[in-house]
C-alpha positions, 0 to 999 in steps of 0.5 A: 550614240549612246542608247538607254533602255527602260529596265523591266519590272518583274510584273513586264518580265514575268507576265505576273499579276499581284496587287498592293494596297499602297495606303498601308504598304501591303503586298500581295503576291498572287500564286507564282508557277515556273514558266518562262517569259513565254508562258512555257513551263520551267523543270516539268515537275521537278518540285526543287528547280520550280521552288527555287524558280519561283522563291526567286522571281517573288524576290524580284516582285518585293524588291519592285515593291521596295521590299525584300522576303523578310517582309513576307508575313504569309506563305501559301504552297501549293503541291501537285504531290505531297511527297514533294514536301520535304524538299520545298520546305528546305527550300522555303527555310532557306529563302526565310532564314531571317524570317519566319512567316506564317506558311501553310502547304497543301497538295492540290489536284492539279495547278493551272498548267501542265507539268506544274507543281508547285505554285506559291503566293505571298503577303508581304508588309511593309512598316512604316517608318 
């Protein structure tokens, strides 16, 4: 017997939200945090690991929409400790090697789940042929 399993989308795996304006090919990825598929925070208060994980998940979401990180035109990063900004900025610069989206990085007092120290949202645009 051969069994075929439908591959899950990033939305189904990460149980996250995003919205897309299909007519203009804009994708607005709502704030992503480092959590596993059970909703538990990954790498409590570790900005490096959380940032890498969140950017990886954003890349998955973009791929599900036929886009890449090169389509990102704006990124917003929220940190609970501004001292992590140099670590996070280095990772952001690696992720966006070939593109330079508008970027905002701010410190906030808390994020939605205890142990989360990084939240990132992006806006991506797919140019029509």
